C-alpha positions as CSV (number, residue, x, y, z in Angstrom):
1,M,95.4,192.6,122.6
2,F,93.3,189.3,122.3
3,N,89.4,189.7,122.6
4,K,87.4,187.5,124.6
5,N,86.7,184.3,122.6
6,S,90.4,184.1,121.5
7,R,91.8,184.3,124.9
8,A,89.2,181.7,125.5
9,K,90.5,179.7,122.7
10,M,94.4,180.1,124.4
11,I,93.3,179.3,127.5
12,L,92.0,175.8,126.3
13,V,94.7,175.4,124.0
14,W,97.8,175.8,126.7
15,S,95.3,174.1,129.3
16,F,95.5,171.1,126.6
17,I,99.7,171.3,126.2
18,L,99.9,171.8,130.5
19,V,98.0,168.3,130.7
20,L,100.3,166.7,127.9
21,V,103.5,168.0,129.6
22,F,102.6,166.8,132.9
23,S,101.3,163.5,131.6
24,L,104.2,162.3,129.5
25,S,106.5,163.9,132.4
26,A,104.4,161.5,134.9
27,C,104.5,158.6,132.5
28,G,108.8,159.1,132.0
29,G,108.8,159.4,135.7
30,S,107.1,155.9,135.9
31,K,109.0,154.3,133.4
32,N,112.1,155.4,135.3
33,N,111.3,154.4,139.1
34,N,110.2,150.9,137.1
35,K,113.4,150.5,135.5
36,D,114.9,152.0,139.0
37,A,112.9,149.2,141.1
38,E,114.1,146.7,138.3
39,V,117.8,147.3,138.7
40,S,117.4,146.9,142.6
41,A,115.7,144.0,143.1
42,S,117.8,141.8,140.4
43,P,120.5,139.9,142.3
44,E,124.2,140.2,142.4
45,K,125.8,139.0,139.5
46,I,128.1,136.2,141.1
47,L,131.1,136.4,139.0
48,T,133.2,133.0,138.3
49,L,137.1,132.4,138.9
50,E,137.4,133.0,134.9
51,E,135.6,136.1,135.4
52,L,137.4,137.3,138.0
53,A,140.9,136.4,137.2
54,P,141.0,139.4,134.8
55,L,139.6,141.7,137.2
56,A,141.9,140.5,140.1
57,K,144.9,140.6,138.0
58,E,144.5,144.0,136.8
59,E,144.3,145.0,141.1
60,G,147.9,142.6,141.4
61,K,147.6,141.6,144.8
62,V,145.4,140.7,147.9
63,I,146.2,141.8,151.4
64,S,144.9,139.4,154.4
65,V,144.5,139.8,158.1
66,G,144.2,136.6,160.1
67,M,145.7,134.1,157.5
68,P,148.9,133.6,158.2
69,D,150.9,130.7,156.0
70,P,151.2,128.4,158.8
71,W,147.7,128.2,159.8
72,A,145.2,125.8,157.8
73,N,148.2,125.5,155.2
74,W,146.8,129.1,153.7
75,K,150.5,129.3,152.7
76,D,149.5,126.8,149.5
77,T,146.5,128.7,148.0
78,W,148.4,132.2,148.2
79,A,150.9,130.4,146.4
80,D,148.2,129.3,143.8
81,L,146.8,132.8,143.8
82,K,150.3,133.7,142.7
83,T,151.2,131.2,140.2
84,K,148.0,130.8,138.9
85,Y,146.3,134.0,138.9
86,G,149.2,136.7,139.2
87,L,148.8,137.9,142.5
88,S,150.7,138.9,145.4
89,H,150.1,138.6,148.8
90,S,150.7,139.9,152.3
91,D,149.1,139.2,156.0
92,T,149.4,140.4,158.9
93,D,148.3,137.7,161.9
94,M,145.3,138.9,164.6
95,G,143.1,137.8,166.0
96,S,139.3,137.7,164.8
97,V,138.1,140.9,166.7
98,D,141.1,142.7,165.9
99,E,140.4,142.3,161.8
100,I,137.2,143.5,162.2
101,N,138.2,146.6,164.1
102,K,140.9,147.2,161.6
103,F,138.5,147.0,159.2
104,E,136.4,149.5,160.7
105,A,139.0,152.1,162.0
106,E,140.7,151.9,158.6
107,K,137.8,152.6,156.3
108,N,139.3,156.3,155.0
109,N,142.3,154.7,154.3
110,P,141.8,150.7,153.8
111,T,145.1,148.5,153.5
112,A,143.7,145.2,154.2
113,D,141.6,143.6,151.7
114,I,140.0,139.8,153.2
115,G,140.2,138.5,156.7
116,D,139.2,135.0,158.3
117,V,137.4,134.9,161.6
118,G,135.8,132.6,164.0
119,I,132.3,132.1,162.8
120,A,130.9,133.4,166.3
121,L,132.3,136.7,165.7
122,A,131.1,136.8,161.5
123,P,128.3,138.6,162.4
124,L,129.4,141.4,164.4
125,A,131.8,142.2,161.3
126,V,128.0,143.0,159.7
127,T,126.9,144.6,162.5
128,K,129.6,146.9,162.5
129,G,128.8,147.4,158.6
130,V,132.3,146.6,157.7
131,T,132.0,143.7,155.0
132,Q,131.0,143.3,151.5
133,P,128.5,140.5,150.6
134,F,129.5,138.1,147.7
135,K,128.2,134.8,147.3
136,T,130.9,133.1,144.8
137,Q,129.8,130.5,142.8
138,Y,130.1,127.5,145.0
139,W,127.2,129.3,147.0
140,D,124.3,126.7,147.0
141,E,126.9,124.0,148.4
142,I,127.4,125.9,151.4
143,P,125.3,124.8,154.5
144,D,123.2,127.1,155.5
145,W,124.6,127.2,159.2
146,A,127.6,128.0,157.5
147,K,126.9,131.2,155.7
148,D,125.4,134.8,155.7
149,K,122.1,135.0,153.7
150,D,123.6,137.8,152.1
151,G,126.9,136.6,151.4
152,N,129.0,138.8,153.9
153,W,130.7,135.9,155.6
154,I,131.2,132.4,154.2
155,V,132.8,129.6,156.3
156,G,135.6,128.1,154.2
157,Y,136.4,124.7,156.8
158,T,135.0,123.6,159.8
159,G,136.6,122.3,163.0
160,S,134.8,119.7,165.7
161,I,135.9,119.1,169.4
162,S,138.0,115.9,169.2
163,F,140.0,113.8,172.1
164,L,143.6,113.6,171.2
165,C,145.1,110.6,173.0
166,N,148.5,110.0,174.1
167,K,148.7,106.1,173.4
168,E,151.9,105.5,175.4
169,L,150.0,106.5,178.5
170,V,146.3,105.2,177.7
171,A,146.1,101.6,177.2
172,T,142.6,102.2,175.3
173,C,141.9,106.0,174.0
174,P,138.3,107.2,174.6
175,K,136.1,107.3,171.7
176,S,133.3,109.0,173.2
177,W,132.4,111.1,176.3
178,A,131.5,107.6,178.4
179,D,134.8,105.9,178.0
180,I,136.5,109.5,179.6
181,E,134.1,108.8,182.6
182,N,134.6,105.4,182.7
183,N,138.0,105.2,182.9
184,G,138.6,104.1,186.2
185,G,140.7,107.1,187.5
186,A,143.4,105.5,184.5
187,Y,144.4,109.2,183.5
188,K,142.8,112.4,183.4
189,V,141.4,114.8,180.7
190,A,142.8,118.0,179.8
191,L,140.6,121.0,178.4
192,G,142.5,124.2,178.8
193,D,141.1,127.0,180.1
194,V,137.5,127.1,180.4
195,T,136.7,130.5,181.9
196,G,138.5,132.5,178.8
197,A,139.8,129.9,176.1
198,A,137.2,129.6,172.9
199,Q,138.3,126.1,172.3
200,A,137.7,124.7,176.0
201,Q,134.0,126.7,175.7
202,H,133.7,124.8,172.7
203,A,134.7,121.5,174.7
204,L,132.1,122.4,177.1
205,L,129.3,123.0,174.4
206,A,130.6,120.1,172.8
207,A,129.5,118.0,175.9
208,A,126.3,119.9,176.1
209,I,125.1,118.7,172.8
210,A,126.6,114.9,173.5
211,F,123.7,114.6,176.0
212,G,120.8,116.7,174.9
213,G,121.7,120.2,175.5
214,D,122.5,123.4,173.2
215,E,124.5,126.8,172.8
216,G,121.9,128.2,175.1
217,N,121.5,125.0,177.4
218,L,124.8,123.8,179.1
219,K,123.7,121.6,182.0
220,P,124.3,118.9,180.9
221,G,127.8,119.6,179.7
222,V,128.3,121.1,183.1
223,E,127.2,117.9,184.8
224,Y,129.0,115.7,182.8
225,F,132.5,117.8,184.0
226,T,131.3,118.1,187.3
227,R,131.3,114.0,187.5
228,L,134.7,114.2,186.4
229,A,136.0,116.6,188.6
230,K,134.7,115.1,191.6
231,N,135.9,111.7,190.6
232,N,139.4,113.1,189.9
233,L,139.3,113.0,186.4
234,I,140.2,116.6,184.8
235,S,143.8,117.8,184.9
236,K,145.0,121.0,185.6
237,V,147.5,121.1,182.8
238,D,147.3,123.2,179.8
239,V,146.7,121.7,176.5
240,T,150.3,122.7,174.8
241,I,152.5,120.8,173.1
242,P,155.3,121.0,175.3
243,N,153.2,119.3,177.9
244,F,152.5,116.5,175.8
245,Q,156.2,116.3,175.0
246,K,156.7,116.2,178.6
247,G,153.8,113.6,179.3
248,E,151.9,115.8,181.1
249,V,148.4,115.5,179.0
250,A,147.2,111.8,178.5
251,V,144.0,113.1,177.0
252,A,142.8,116.5,175.6
253,V,139.6,118.0,174.0
254,L,140.7,120.2,171.1
255,W,139.7,121.4,168.0
256,D,140.6,118.5,165.5
257,F,142.4,120.6,163.1
258,N,144.8,120.8,166.3
259,S,144.2,117.8,167.1
260,L,145.6,116.3,163.7
261,G,148.5,119.3,163.6
262,Y,149.5,118.4,167.3
263,R,149.5,114.6,166.3
264,Q,151.6,115.3,163.0
265,E,154.2,116.8,165.6
266,L,154.1,114.6,168.2
267,G,154.4,111.4,166.5
268,V,151.4,110.7,164.3
269,D,152.3,106.5,165.5
270,K,151.8,107.7,169.5
271,Y,148.8,109.7,169.1
272,E,144.8,109.0,168.3
273,V,142.5,111.6,167.3
274,A,138.4,110.4,167.5
275,I,135.5,112.2,167.5
276,P,133.1,112.0,170.6
277,A,130.6,109.0,169.4
278,E,128.0,110.4,171.5
279,G,127.8,114.2,169.6
280,S,129.7,117.2,169.3
281,V,130.0,120.7,168.1
282,I,131.1,121.5,164.8
283,S,131.8,125.1,164.0
284,G,134.4,126.5,161.5
285,Y,136.0,130.2,160.3
286,A,134.5,132.5,157.6
287,T,136.2,135.0,155.4
288,I,134.7,138.1,155.3
289,I,135.8,140.9,152.3
290,N,136.2,143.8,153.6
291,K,133.5,146.7,152.6
292,Y,136.4,149.0,152.0
293,A,138.9,146.5,150.2
294,P,141.6,148.5,148.2
295,H,141.8,145.4,146.0
296,P,138.1,143.9,146.4
297,N,138.3,141.9,142.5
298,A,141.3,139.8,144.3
299,A,139.4,139.8,147.6
300,K,136.6,137.7,146.1
301,L,138.9,135.8,143.7
302,A,140.6,134.5,147.2
303,R,137.4,133.6,148.4
304,T,136.4,132.1,145.4
305,Y,139.7,129.4,144.9
306,I,139.3,128.9,148.8
307,L,136.1,127.4,148.1
308,S,137.0,125.8,145.2
309,D,138.4,122.0,144.5
310,E,142.1,123.4,145.2
311,G,141.3,125.9,147.8
312,Q,139.5,123.4,149.8
313,I,142.2,120.5,149.2
314,N,144.6,123.2,150.7
315,L,142.9,123.3,153.7
316,A,142.9,119.6,154.2
317,K,146.2,119.2,154.0
318,G,146.4,121.6,157.0
319,F,144.0,119.4,158.7
320,A,140.9,121.6,158.2
321,R,137.7,119.4,156.9
322,P,136.6,121.3,154.1
323,I,132.7,123.0,154.3
324,R,132.1,121.4,150.8
325,S,131.3,118.0,150.8
326,S,131.3,117.0,147.4
327,V,134.9,118.0,147.2
328,V,137.0,114.5,146.8
329,L,139.8,114.5,148.6
330,P,143.4,113.2,147.1
331,A,143.9,109.8,149.1
332,E,146.9,110.7,151.0
333,V,145.2,114.1,152.2
334,E,141.8,111.7,153.4
335,A,143.7,109.4,155.3
336,K,145.8,112.3,157.7
337,L,141.7,113.3,158.7
338,V,139.6,111.8,160.9
339,P,137.2,109.3,159.1
340,L,134.6,111.1,158.1
341,D,132.2,108.3,159.6
342,Q,133.0,109.9,163.2
343,Y,131.0,112.9,162.5
344,K,127.7,111.7,162.1
345,N,126.8,113.1,165.6
346,V,128.2,116.6,165.2
347,K,126.1,119.2,165.1
348,P,126.5,123.5,164.4
349,V,125.4,126.3,166.8
350,N,121.9,127.3,165.8
351,D,121.5,130.8,166.9
352,Y,125.2,132.4,167.4
353,S,123.3,135.4,169.4
354,V,122.1,132.9,172.1
355,W,125.8,131.4,172.3
356,E,127.5,134.7,172.8
357,N,125.1,135.3,175.6
358,T,125.8,132.3,177.4
359,V,129.6,132.2,176.9
360,K,129.6,135.7,178.8
361,G,128.2,133.3,182.2
362,I,130.6,130.6,181.5
363,S,133.3,131.7,183.7
364,A,131.2,132.1,186.7
365,L,129.5,128.6,185.9
366,W,132.5,126.9,185.7
367,Q,134.0,127.9,188.6
368,E,130.6,127.3,191.1
369,E,129.9,124.1,189.6
370,V,133.4,122.3,188.0
371,Q,136.4,123.8,189.7
372,V,135.4,124.1,192.9
373,H,135.8,120.1,192.7
374,I,139.2,120.0,190.2
375,K,142.1,118.8,193.3
C-alpha cells in the first residue's frame, strides 16, 4: 500500500499525464478539423480535355438523352468523341422533363450520363438533385445568365426568336415587329400554339421584351398581338414545313435555329430570316450531367468538348449560335447563320422562376385577350 505522501504524488503524476493527453488530443483534433475545413473549402479541380481524355477512354462510352444526331448537328460531336477519344455513343431522344425524370427514376440503376434540356427546365434538375456540377475550362467565357453558379448546368448554344419569311409570298420581308403590324394586310404572321407550345410562348415574350416588358410583364406583347388580331394579321396555320411547302405560311415566328433549318430544307433563295430589330428573347439549351452517371468522366469530357472551339463549330453547322462569343466560325459556317449585328437587342430571361410562374397564366391570357379576336 502507498502512504499518504506517495498517494498524493501519484495523483499529481496521473493528473499531469491526463492533462497532457487531453491537450494533445485537442490539438490533434483541431489540426484535423482545420485540414477538413481546408479540403471542403477548396474548389473542385477543373480538368481539361487533355486531363479528362485518359479517364474517359477507360470508361469507353458516353450515353446521352435528348441529344439525337440531327438536332443541332450532334452527330458531328459524337463522331469526334469516337475518333479523338475512343468513346462509343448512344442516345434516346426525349423531352427535357422526361430526361430529368429518367435521371431521378434510375438513380439506383443508372443508364444515362448526360442530357440536353431547355434552360427554363435546367433549375428543375438541380432542385430534384439529379445533377453533378462540372464547370469546364471554359467557365469564365460563359455568360452568367447561361450557367448555374455551381456548374450544375451550362448552356452550350443559344436560340433567339426570329422571323422566317417566304419571299415568294411577301414583297418586303419584315425586319421588325413594326413591319408586321404595318404591312397593310399583305400577309399574316403564324405563331403556332401560344397556349401550349414553348416556342410560341417565347414569341409572345420576345414581343413583350421588344416593347418594354419582361418575363414577369407580358402586357406589351399581349397588347401588340391583340392589335394584330383585331387587324386580321394573325394566321391560325401551324408553323410546320408541310404548311410552308403548301404556301399556307407567309411569315412565321420561330427560334432562329429552326428558321435557319427550315430555310435550308425549303430553299435558301426563297426564304429570309431576321431577328426583330426592336428586341427579342435569347434562350438556350443546357447540358446536365447525371449525378448517378455510369460514365461520369466521359460525360464531363463530352460537356467540355461541346464548349470547345470544335464543339461550338459543330453546333453552328446545325444552325445553333454558339454560347462562346470568342469562337471564330469558319466563313462558310458563319454565312449560314443570321448576322451577329442583328442580335444587339436580344435579352435573356433574368429569373426563370418568374417566367415559370408567368407561363402558368399564358393560356388563359392569350385566349381572353388575343385569340377571341383571331378570325
